[in-house]
C-alpha beads as a LAMMPS data file, in Angstrom:
LAMMPS data file: protein, C-alpha beads

58 atoms
57 bonds

1 atom types
1 bond types

-500.0 500.0 xlo xhi
-500.0 500.0 ylo yhi
-500.0 500.0 zlo zhi

Masses

1 110.0

Atoms # bond

1 1 1 -407.301 -333.357 75.497
2 1 1 -406.803 -337.077 75.957
3 1 1 -403.513 -336.969 74.022
4 1 1 -402.289 -334.152 76.240
5 1 1 -403.140 -336.208 79.304
6 1 1 -401.101 -339.141 77.986
7 1 1 -398.147 -336.836 77.281
8 1 1 -398.494 -335.376 80.757
9 1 1 -398.384 -338.825 82.339
10 1 1 -395.368 -339.793 80.219
11 1 1 -393.410 -336.643 81.045
12 1 1 -394.218 -336.978 84.745
13 1 1 -392.787 -340.499 84.782
14 1 1 -389.453 -339.413 83.304
15 1 1 -388.311 -337.197 86.231
16 1 1 -389.370 -339.924 88.669
17 1 1 -387.238 -342.414 86.747
18 1 1 -384.390 -339.907 86.928
19 1 1 -384.455 -340.190 90.714
20 1 1 -383.892 -343.947 90.576
21 1 1 -381.713 -344.301 87.463
22 1 1 -380.056 -340.913 87.118
23 1 1 -379.786 -339.410 83.671
24 1 1 -376.247 -338.273 84.450
25 1 1 -375.236 -341.936 84.599
26 1 1 -376.608 -342.536 81.110
27 1 1 -375.809 -339.152 79.538
28 1 1 -372.812 -337.639 81.372
29 1 1 -372.090 -333.968 81.900
30 1 1 -374.046 -330.945 80.819
31 1 1 -376.062 -332.881 78.256
32 1 1 -377.650 -334.975 81.011
33 1 1 -378.548 -331.890 83.018
34 1 1 -379.921 -330.228 79.877
35 1 1 -382.133 -333.214 79.085
36 1 1 -383.461 -333.216 82.659
37 1 1 -384.228 -329.493 82.424
38 1 1 -386.057 -330.003 79.125
39 1 1 -388.136 -332.781 80.687
40 1 1 -389.057 -330.608 83.667
41 1 1 -389.959 -327.608 81.511
42 1 1 -392.044 -329.731 79.150
43 1 1 -393.869 -331.260 82.109
44 1 1 -394.732 -327.833 83.514
45 1 1 -395.875 -326.511 80.115
46 1 1 -398.025 -329.579 79.491
47 1 1 -399.514 -329.307 82.967
48 1 1 -400.370 -325.639 82.494
49 1 1 -401.826 -326.343 79.046
50 1 1 -403.912 -329.223 80.369
51 1 1 -405.278 -327.098 83.219
52 1 1 -406.080 -324.211 80.855
53 1 1 -407.820 -326.506 78.373
54 1 1 -409.788 -328.190 81.129
55 1 1 -410.891 -324.844 82.593
56 1 1 -411.921 -323.512 79.182
57 1 1 -414.313 -326.440 78.642
58 1 1 -416.328 -325.596 81.773

Bonds

1 1 1 2
2 1 2 3
3 1 3 4
4 1 4 5
5 1 5 6
6 1 6 7
7 1 7 8
8 1 8 9
9 1 9 10
10 1 10 11
11 1 11 12
12 1 12 13
13 1 13 14
14 1 14 15
15 1 15 16
16 1 16 17
17 1 17 18
18 1 18 19
19 1 19 20
20 1 20 21
21 1 21 22
22 1 22 23
23 1 23 24
24 1 24 25
25 1 25 26
26 1 26 27
27 1 27 28
28 1 28 29
29 1 29 30
30 1 30 31
31 1 31 32
32 1 32 33
33 1 33 34
34 1 34 35
35 1 35 36
36 1 36 37
37 1 37 38
38 1 38 39
39 1 39 40
40 1 40 41
41 1 41 42
42 1 42 43
43 1 43 44
44 1 44 45
45 1 45 46
46 1 46 47
47 1 47 48
48 1 48 49
49 1 49 50
50 1 50 51
51 1 51 52
52 1 52 53
53 1 53 54
54 1 54 55
55 1 55 56
56 1 56 57
57 1 57 58
């Protein structure tokens, strides 16, 4: 569970960095948008998994 929390923190930082840096400036075109979408989807899946694991331990 602790590893999932670290991954969750890491993947939540990446979209915030995107606001300031902009992935499209580093990776132009559709590949930049695809990488942003993958980051957002992985963040949501990790968040849902973390919540489910936390609720199952109660």
